[in-house]
N, C-alpha and C positions, 0 to 999 in steps of 0.2 A: 057346511058350506060346500057347494059344488061348484069347480073350477074345472074351465074347459081345455081342453089340451093344449090348445094355443097360447090361454093364459098362462097354464104352467110351462111351458115353453120359454113366454117372455119372460116371466121371475127366473126361471132356470139364467138364461141366459146375462138378465142382469145380475145376479149374485157370479156369475163366473166373471164378469166385466167389474164387481167392486173388488175378486181377488186379486184379477190380474193389477189394477188400480195401484192395489194395497202394496203387490210385490214390488212394481214399479217405482212408488215414490221412493226416494231417494233418503236414507237414515239422516236426522239432523247430524251438522258436523261436532264434531266433541268443541271443546272449549278451548280454545289455548291456553296451554299449561304456564302458569312462573317458574321461577328459578325454584322456589323452595318446595312447591311442588313434583319439581324433578327431580330435588335431592330423596324428595321422601321415596318416589319409584325406583331409582337407582338404588337405595339403602334398603328396600325390601326385594329386591331382583334379581340385583347384581350377582351373578353365581359365585364369581370369587369373594366377596366378600361373605356370601352365604358359607363358602367352605371354610374360610378362618374362623367363622362364629364356630363351626362345628370343632376347629381344631381347638379353640379354646376351653370349648366345654371336656372335648378329650382329656385337654390337658388338665384342667379341675378334677376330674375325676380319678386322675392318679393322688388325689392327696387321700381319699379312702384307702388304697392301696396303703399309703404310707403313715396310716395312722392305724393300722390293723397291729392289734398284737401278738407274738408269738402262740402258735397253738401248740396243746400238749399232746402226746404221744401216748398211746395206749395200746398195751400188748397183752397176748393171753399164748399162755402154753401148756401142754399136758406132755405126761411121760409115762409108758406102761401102763397107759388106759383099758387096753384090752386084756392084763393078767387081772388073777381074781385079788378083789379086796385083803387076804385074809394071806398073801404071800409074804411071808416078812424080809425073803431078801429079794423081792423086787418091787415094793409096792407102785401103786400109781402115785400119781401126784399133778397137780393141778396149780399153775401160776397165774397171776396178773399183774400186769406192773404198769404204774402211769408217770408219766416225767415231763418236765418243760424245762424250755431254757429260761432263762430269766437276765431283761437287758440291762445291764449297768448301762451308766453315764448320760441319760436321758438321749438315749438312741432315737428311742419313738420322738418324743418333742422335738429335735432337729431334725429328723426325716419330716416330719410335719409343718415343721418350719421352711427347709428348702421345696416344700411340693409347693406350699401356697407362695414363698417368693416367684416360683416358677410358674405358677398362673399368672400370679402379676403382672410378670415381665411379657408373657403371653398374649395378656388383656392390651395393656399399653403398644405391643405391637401390631393386634389386628386396630387398636386404634387410630395409629399411624399411616394402617394401609387403609382406612375408611377415611381418612384424611388426604391422602395421597389419592382415592377415588372421586374424592368431592371436587379436589382441586381441576381434574379432569373432565367432572362434569359442569364446572364452571367453564371453565376455557372453552369446551365445546358449544355450550350454552350462549355465551358473548360471541362465537362464531357465526354462531348461526343468526342470530339476533344482526347481526352487521352484516351475513351474507343478504339477508332481507331486507335490510336497508338501501344495499348496494345493489340490489334487483331492482329497487322501484328507484333509484337513481338513474338505473340502466332505460327501463320503461319510460320513464318520463323523459329524458336525451333522446330517446327513439322517437315519441310520442310529438316532441316540437320539431325534432326534427324532420320527420313527416308531414307536419305540416306546411312547413320550409318549403319542403320539395313540390307538395301542391300547389303551395303560392307558385313557385319557379315554374311550375307546370304551367299555371295560368298565364302568366308574364311570355312564354314561349309562345304561347297561343296567340296571344296579344302582339307579339312581333318587339316586345320589350328586351329581350336579350337571345344572345342566339342560341344555336341548338347543343354549341361545345360546351358555352357557360352551363347550360342544363345538364348535360352531361356529367359534369364535371361534380355539380353538386350533387346528381345521382349517384356517382360512384361513392361519393363518402358516407352514403346509408349503411353500404356494407358493411364499415365500420363498427357505425353504432349497433347495428343487428348483431354483430359479432359480440360486443358488449355484452347486450342483453344475454344470447345464449350463453356465454361464458357465466355471467351473474346465476342464471338461471342452474347450470350444471353445478356451480358451488353451492349453490343455496342445498342442493339436492345429497351433495357429497356432506356437507355439514348435517342434514339432518340426520343420515346415516348413522354417521360418527358419535350423534348425540343419543339416537336411538340404542344404538348398541351398546353405549356406556351405562344407559338405563335398565340393562337386561331384556329388550325386546327383543323377540328371535328373529322377526321379519319384519325390516322396517314399512311403515306404512306412508306411503306419499302423502295422505291429508292429517299427519301429524305436523304440529302446529304449537309454537311457542308465544310469548308476549312479555315485556318488559322494554324498560328504557336505555337508550344507547349514550344518554347525556353523561357527561362525567358528575359523579355525586361530589357532594361536599362531606371531608372527613375530619371530623369535631376530635383527631385526637393526637398526640404527640408522639416522637419515637422513643422517649423514654418508656413514655405508656405502653408504646407495641413492645418493646424489649423485657419490660416484666410483665408483660402478659404471654409473652414466649416461655419465660421462663418459669412461668407457674403453670402451662398448658400445654408445651410441646410433648404428646407421649412418646416420642422418641428419645426425648432428653427424661422423659419420668422411667422410660425402662433402662436407660444406662444408670439410672439412679437404683432404681429397683435391682440391677444387676448387681450392684453393691452387697445389698441388703443379701442375695441368694449367694453369691460369695460366702460372706460371714457366714450363713447357716453352713456352706458345705465345708466351710473350716472348722465349727463345732462339730458337725456329724463326724468329720475325720477322723480329729482328737478322741468323739467317745466310740468309735468303730476302733480305736487304740485301746480300749479297756476290755477285760474278762468276763466273759459272759459265764456263770455257773449253770448247769443242767441238776434240775434236785427232781430225784424222783421217789417214789415208795412201791412196794410190792407187798403183795398178800400168797402165799403160798399153803396148801394143803397136801399133806403128803401121808397118804392109808388116812388112820383118825387123827392126823396130830394137824392143825393149825399152827403157821407161824408169819411174822410179818417181820417188814424190813425198810431199809429206805437204803439211800443212794445219792452222793452228791460227785458228779463231774467237774472237774475244772480246767480248762487248758493252760498249760504253760505256755506263757507266748514270751519264749525266751528269744525268739530269731524273727519272727514276723510282728513288730507292733503298730501295724501301718503305716511304717513311716515316710514312704513314698508318698502317700496318698496325704499326709499331711503336712508335705512340704511341697507337693502339686496345687493344693488348694488354697494355701499362702499366696504363694506369686499369681493365682489366677485373680486372689483378690487383691492383690496390687495394682494387677492388671485391669481390672474391673474398675479401681478408682482413677486411674489414670484415663481411662475410655471417659469416664462421665465429665472428666473436667475437657476434654475435647469435644464431645457432645457438648457443653454448654458453650464451649467457644464458636461449635459449627451454628450453632441458635443463634448466637448475636449476630455473626458474620452474615447470616442469610437476612437476617432482618433488616440489619444495613444495606445491604444490596438491594433486597427488594424495597425499603425506601428509598434508596436514590432515583431506583426506575420507575417509580411513583411519580417521584419531583420532575422528573424530565419530562415524562409523558402528559403530566399535567400542564405544564407552561406549552407544551407543543399546541396540547389541545385547545388550551385559552388561545392561543395566539389566531389558530384556524375558527374556532366559534366566534370570537369575538373581533374579527376583523375581516378575513380572507374571504369566507364564505358570501359577507354579504356584499363585498366587492366585488367576488366574480358575477353573482347573480346582479348588479347592476351591469356591470360592464356588459353581459351575454344581453340583456334587457336591451339596453342602450344601441348595442349594436346591430342586433336583430330588427329594431326598429326601422335604424337608419339604412339597413341593405334594403327593408323590404318597401322601402320609401325612397331608395335610390342613392342614400345619400352616403354610402361604404362601398367598399371591393367585399367581392366574393371572399378572396383570402382572410381579411379582417375579420369576415363573421364566422368564419370554420374557424381562425385561429382562438377567436371568444369562446365558441363553443368547447374547443380543445380545452383550453383554460379553465371553463365552468366545470366540465367532467373531471376534471384531474384533482381540482381543488374540493371538488366534492369527494371524490374518492380518497383525498389524502384525509379528509377532516375523520372521515368514516374511520379510516386508520387510524389516527391519532386518536379518536375516542375509544378506539377496539384495545389501542395499546394502554389507557387508562384503567380501563375495566379488567385486564388482564395483569396489570401489575397491581390493582388493588385484590385481583384472587389470591395471587403467589405472596401479597403480605399479608394477607389472611391464611393462607399457608404455612407462611412460616410465621406467624404468631399464633396459629391453632386458636384464633378469635374471629371472629365476624367483625372486619374493619367496618363494612357498610350493613347494620342489621336489616 
């Protein structure tokens, strides 16, 4: 098929335009992330957690070293090998010797036990570090949700007041109000604009903080999350939370595992006080004669019987038992304090959500309607707007404290209070 030059130019221009249009078309925005999705990303990408995981693997590798047996020793020697074999005064001689130290007192067993206990403690410490990271992510997630809601409140207040300002401008033009009254209304706009700018900055900072905890190296302005800020129902008792905490808290588990590690070190110190013989065999050829022999080497532990380590490890074991008791008491105290904070925050949130929010809405709507129809003063209307804004912010803060206290309670119990 023959295509004219002008047609080919038109086709080329259309192709270029299509490419440019495709390049300029914005990519679809990523869907807002939920809290479980954010936590999954943080666990997978947070460099601090990844470093701690490698430390656990490095500690576990020490079990290989602890389980190794003693290597045998082989030696080979020769004497006068350059002399003639028939020289009776100085015949040549070759000797081969192999020996090995044999451990007594089950040293290898207790070394392995101590190494495995160390791995268990390290793994529990990692789990505790992950628990702290999860708490930080949850708190940052809640702070960002509240910041989004606060920005929406600020936007609604600003839009509502701008409508009032437009209405006041129309009344000024109609001669219903004086220029001074209008300027007083206009001056109040600065406060609402400032609230909006502050709320937007707070949201940006909350988003950056959350992305940092997620392991994102450069914060994205399009990052978004979704979730509820309404206080959830918690169907669990304080006694149940305490039992969950004692069963699941990794720091308390590490304290209990520390007792097992200390006991293993005591047994290893006792084993190190036993005598380890070295047994060897030897083959020797001198001229035309072959001989064999053996040797046994037993250290005489008259002075050093590992007394210092035996005593030290026993003191360490008693210290570990006391540390476990302290850790248990700390677990119960953390749960009790977190529960008390949750109770107080929930009572406050219920008062705002069940009474004050609706009341502030009615007062603002009534006074706005009254002011626009000349039935109330400007000062009364402005006071109603300030009350409305403050009550909504206080309600958001109350809901925020409920969620933060729930996160703290989940942290104290190492259990998800709200699935």
